[in-house]
C-alpha positions as CSV (number, residue, x, y, z in Angstrom):
1,M,-51.2,22.1,-11.0
2,S,-47.9,22.8,-9.4
3,L,-45.9,24.7,-6.8
4,Y,-44.5,26.6,-9.9
5,A,-47.7,27.9,-10.8
6,G,-48.4,29.2,-7.4
7,I,-45.2,30.9,-7.3
8,A,-46.0,32.5,-10.8
9,F,-49.3,33.6,-9.3
10,I,-47.6,35.4,-6.5
11,K,-45.2,37.1,-9.0
12,L,-48.2,38.0,-11.3
13,C,-50.1,39.8,-8.4
14,R,-46.9,41.7,-7.4
15,E,-46.1,42.8,-10.9
16,A,-49.3,43.0,-12.8
17,E,-51.6,45.9,-11.9
18,T,-54.6,44.2,-13.3
19,A,-54.0,41.0,-11.3
20,R,-53.6,43.2,-8.2
21,G,-56.9,45.1,-8.9
22,Q,-58.6,41.8,-9.2
23,L,-57.1,40.5,-6.0
24,A,-58.0,43.6,-4.1
25,A,-61.6,43.3,-5.4
26,L,-62.2,39.8,-3.9
27,P,-64.7,39.8,-1.1
28,A,-63.4,40.0,2.3
29,P,-62.4,37.8,4.2
30,L,-60.2,36.4,1.4
31,A,-60.5,32.8,0.9
32,W,-57.8,30.5,-0.4
33,E,-60.2,29.1,-3.0
34,D,-61.0,32.7,-4.3
35,M,-57.2,33.0,-4.9
36,V,-57.1,29.7,-6.6
37,A,-60.0,30.7,-8.9
38,L,-58.2,34.1,-9.6
39,G,-55.1,32.1,-10.6
40,Q,-57.3,29.9,-13.0
41,R,-58.6,32.9,-14.8
42,H,-54.9,33.8,-15.6
43,D,-54.2,30.2,-16.9
44,L,-52.4,29.2,-13.7
45,E,-53.4,25.8,-12.3
46,F,-52.5,25.2,-8.6
47,T,-54.3,23.9,-5.5
48,V,-54.9,25.6,-2.2
49,H,-52.1,23.6,-0.7
50,E,-49.7,24.4,-3.6
51,L,-50.5,28.2,-3.1
52,Q,-49.9,27.7,0.6
53,S,-46.6,26.1,-0.2
54,A,-45.6,28.7,-2.6
55,I,-46.3,31.5,-0.1
56,A,-44.1,29.7,2.4
57,V,-41.3,29.5,-0.1
58,D,-41.6,33.0,-1.1
59,W,-41.4,34.1,2.6
60,A,-38.4,31.9,3.2
61,M,-36.7,33.5,0.1
62,R,-37.4,36.9,1.4
63,R,-36.1,36.0,4.8
64,A,-32.9,34.8,3.4
65,R,-32.5,37.7,1.4
66,Y,-33.2,40.4,3.9
67,T,-31.7,38.5,6.9
68,R,-28.1,39.7,7.6
69,P,-25.7,37.2,9.2
70,G,-24.3,38.0,12.7
């Protein structure tokens, strides 16, 4: 279980059509535990907290990339 696996899951859902489809097929409202279970189906072990941390890192990196200074 790790933050890195959570980041890998985010990347997988962005890049792999199969994973995106599986994520879209999860019942609404989407639960954190459902996303953890989906990650496990793709051999990625992480906790809810690690996934939440991975999402925070992902958004921080996006903010840094797309925010222009001054």
